[in-house]
C-alpha positions as CSV (number, residue, x, y, z in Angstrom):
1,M,0.0,0.0,-0.3
2,L,2.7,2.7,0.9
3,Q,4.7,1.7,-2.4
4,T,1.3,2.5,-4.3
5,L,0.9,5.8,-2.7
6,Q,4.6,6.7,-3.4
7,I,4.2,5.7,-6.8
8,I,0.9,7.7,-7.2
9,S,3.0,10.8,-5.4
10,L,5.9,10.3,-8.0
11,I,3.4,10.6,-10.7
12,I,1.6,13.5,-9.4
13,G,4.9,15.2,-8.7
14,V,6.5,14.4,-12.1
15,T,3.2,15.8,-13.8
16,N,3.1,19.0,-11.9
17,S,6.7,19.6,-12.6
18,L,6.4,19.0,-16.4
19,F,3.3,21.4,-16.2
20,I,4.9,24.1,-14.4
21,G,8.4,23.9,-16.6
22,L,6.1,23.9,-19.7
23,V,4.3,27.1,-18.6
24,A,7.7,28.5,-17.7
25,L,8.9,28.1,-21.1
26,C,5.8,28.6,-23.0
27,K,5.4,32.5,-21.8
28,P,8.9,33.2,-22.9
29,F,8.3,31.5,-26.1
30,R,5.2,33.3,-26.8
31,N,6.6,36.7,-26.0
32,W,9.6,36.0,-28.2
33,F,7.5,34.9,-31.0
34,L,5.1,37.9,-30.5
35,E,7.8,40.4,-30.6
36,R,9.5,38.8,-33.8
37,Y,5.7,39.2,-35.4
38,R,5.6,42.8,-34.2
39,G,9.1,43.7,-35.4
40,R,8.2,42.2,-38.5
41,E,5.1,44.5,-38.9
42,T,7.3,47.5,-38.1
43,D,9.7,46.6,-40.7
44,K,7.0,46.1,-43.6
45,C,5.7,49.6,-42.2
46,L,9.2,51.5,-42.5
47,L,9.7,49.8,-45.7
48,R,6.4,50.9,-47.2
49,D,6.6,54.3,-45.8
50,R,10.1,54.7,-47.4
51,I,9.1,53.1,-50.7
52,T,5.9,55.6,-50.9
53,H,8.5,58.6,-50.3
54,I,10.5,57.8,-53.1
55,Y,7.7,57.3,-55.3
56,Y,6.1,60.5,-54.3
57,K,9.4,62.7,-54.5
58,Y,9.8,61.6,-58.4
59,H,6.1,61.0,-59.3
60,T,5.4,64.3,-61.1
61,T,8.6,64.0,-63.2
62,Q,8.3,60.0,-63.5
63,K,12.2,60.1,-63.9
64,I,14.3,58.5,-61.0
65,P,18.1,58.7,-60.6
66,Q,19.6,55.4,-60.8
67,Y,21.0,55.4,-57.2
68,D,17.4,55.7,-55.9
69,Y,16.0,53.2,-58.3
70,D,18.5,50.7,-57.0
71,N,17.9,51.8,-53.6
72,L,14.4,51.3,-54.2
73,D,14.8,47.8,-55.6
74,R,16.5,46.5,-52.5
75,L,13.5,47.9,-50.6
76,Y,11.1,46.4,-52.6
77,Q,12.6,43.1,-52.4
78,Q,12.8,43.4,-48.6
79,Y,9.4,44.3,-48.5
80,K,8.1,41.3,-50.6
81,K,10.2,38.9,-48.5
82,L,8.1,40.2,-45.4
83,G,4.9,39.7,-47.2
84,G,4.1,43.1,-48.3
85,N,0.8,43.9,-49.9
86,S,-0.4,44.8,-53.5
87,F,-0.2,48.9,-53.0
88,V,3.4,48.6,-53.1
89,D,3.5,46.1,-56.0
90,K,1.1,48.6,-57.9
91,I,3.8,51.3,-57.4
92,W,6.8,49.1,-58.4
93,A,4.9,47.9,-61.5
94,E,4.3,51.8,-62.5
95,I,8.0,52.6,-62.1
96,Q,9.0,49.6,-64.0
97,D,6.7,50.2,-66.9
98,Q,6.4,54.0,-67.0
99,W,9.2,55.8,-65.4
100,E,12.6,56.7,-66.8
101,V,15.9,55.7,-64.7
102,T,18.3,58.5,-65.2
103,K,22.1,58.8,-64.6
104,N,23.5,59.8,-61.3
105,Q,23.9,63.6,-61.0
């Protein structure tokens, strides 16, 4: 009888320890994951802002210097890697199809 109680006590103790350990690990993991997600969203917002800033800077002339075009290309590629939306796709398509890339001045 004593041995049975010891086994039950051991099972309950191990189960409780595993549960507490899992809870202790899950919260930091959850916080880390959510922080990464929020960081990605912030990065996307900053990239979108920079892309639209360059777009509107040259929108009236539809001529963009080579260095800004190259920069815009890198920004767009990073934005797409983060899962950016179609608004920036439309901007990029317009620049590709209709704008003139000029030599650096």
